[in-house]
C-alpha positions in Angstrom: 118.3 71.2 84.7 115.6 70.1 82.3 115.0 66.9 84.2 114.5 68.8 87.4 112.1 71.3 85.8 110.2 68.4 84.2 109.9 66.6 87.5 109.0 69.8 89.3 106.3 70.5 86.7 104.9 67.0 87.1 104.7 67.4 90.9 102.9 70.8 90.5 100.5 69.2 88.0 99.9 66.3 90.4 99.2 68.7 93.3 96.7 70.7 91.2 94.9 67.6 90.0 94.7 66.1 93.5 93.5 69.4 95.0 90.7 69.5 92.4 89.8 66.0 93.3 89.7 66.7 97.0 86.8 69.1 96.5 84.9 66.2 95.1 81.1 65.7 95.4 79.1 67.1 98.2 78.9 64.9 101.3 75.6 63.3 102.0 74.3 62.6 105.5 72.3 59.7 106.7 69.2 61.7 107.1 66.1 60.1 105.7 62.5 60.8 105.1 59.3 58.9 106.1 56.7 57.8 103.6 53.4 59.6 104.2 51.2 62.7 104.0 51.9 66.1 105.5 48.7 67.7 106.6 47.7 71.3 107.4 44.2 72.1 108.6 43.8 75.8 107.7 42.6 78.3 110.3 39.1 78.5 108.9 38.5 74.8 109.5 40.8 74.1 112.5 38.7 75.7 115.3 37.1 72.7 117.1 39.0 69.9 115.4 40.2 67.3 118.0 41.4 64.6 115.6 41.9 63.5 112.0 41.9 60.1 110.3 43.0 59.5 106.7 42.6 56.7 104.3 45.2 56.8 101.5 44.6 54.6 98.4 46.5 53.6 95.3 45.9 50.8 92.9 44.2 48.1 95.0 45.9 49.2 98.3 44.4 51.4 101.1 46.1 52.4 104.3 44.5 54.0 107.3 46.4 56.5 109.4 45.6 58.6 112.4 47.2 62.1 112.3 48.5 63.6 115.5 47.7 67.3 115.1 49.7 70.1 116.7 49.2 73.9 116.6 50.8 75.4 113.5 52.9 78.6 113.4 54.6 81.0 111.1 58.3 82.1 111.4 58.7 85.8 111.9 62.1 87.4 111.1 63.6 89.2 114.1 66.5 90.6 112.0 70.3 90.3 112.4 72.7 92.0 114.8 74.6 93.6 111.9 75.1 93.4 108.2 78.2 91.2 108.4 78.2 87.7 106.8 78.7 86.0 110.2 76.2 88.2 112.1 73.7 86.2 114.3 70.1 86.4 113.1 66.9 85.2 114.7 63.3 84.4 114.1 60.4 83.5 116.3 57.4 81.2 115.9 54.0 82.9 116.0 50.9 80.7 116.3 48.7 81.0 113.1 45.5 79.1 114.2 46.2 76.2 111.9 46.8 72.5 112.9 49.6 70.5 111.4 50.6 66.8 111.4 52.0 63.9 109.4 50.4 60.6 108.6 52.9 57.7 108.1 51.8 55.7 105.1 54.1 52.7 104.5 54.5 51.8 100.8 53.3 55.1 99.5 54.2 55.2 95.8 55.1 58.3 93.8 52.1 59.4 91.6 48.4 60.0 92.1 46.9 58.7 95.4 43.3 59.1 96.6 42.8 60.5 100.1 39.7 60.4 102.3 39.6 62.2 105.6 37.4 62.2 108.7 37.7 65.2 111.0 36.8 64.6 114.6 35.1 67.6 116.2 34.1 67.3 119.8 31.8 64.2 119.7 31.0 64.3 116.0 32.8 63.1 112.8 32.8 65.1 109.5 33.6 63.0 106.4 35.3 65.0 103.7 35.0 64.4 100.0 37.7 62.2 98.5 40.6 64.0 96.7 43.3 62.8 94.4 46.8 64.3 95.1 50.2 63.6 93.8 52.8 61.9 96.0 56.4 62.7 95.0 59.9 61.5 95.8 61.6 63.5 98.5 65.3 64.4 98.6 66.1 65.1 102.2 69.8 65.8 101.5 69.2 67.5 98.1 68.9 66.1 94.6 72.6 65.1 94.4 72.3 62.7 97.4 69.7 60.2 96.3 66.0 59.8 96.9 64.2 59.4 100.2 60.6 58.2 100.7 57.6 59.4 98.8 55.3 62.0 100.3 52.2 64.0 99.6 51.0 67.2 101.1 47.4 68.3 101.7 45.5 71.2 103.2 42.1 70.8 104.7 39.8 73.8 104.5 36.1 74.4 104.9 35.5 73.0 101.3 37.5 69.8 102.0 40.9 68.5 100.9 43.1 70.4 98.5 
């Protein structure tokens, strides 16, 4: 009887250990991120902007990028059908008078980068003062799944880049 209890105990222990291992680390998807600069032109500066060009520099390297701008929006909570954990919820996008876009910048390093911008308004160009911003590593699947590309984020207002 002792041999059977011992074998049974070993089987139970093996099942517990294997069950714990099955949970394992979180699965990581193949989603990635592009190197570049995320841009928001705030509502006070966006009025008559028809285009935006950036020059992004680090060390002895500079890259030019045209930013395709689109109208920005805010998400407004529309509530849930009930308080249950599986209740459907919704939100709607409401225009906020900003413009948003992304400039692909191959080779963008993490760390400080200098950005110059030219806003195109109707038939004129407005050069903005250069600004230094920090580019950082992105984690599109979360920090447990490895790094993606480096990105920076800027907002352009009436006083320039911030």
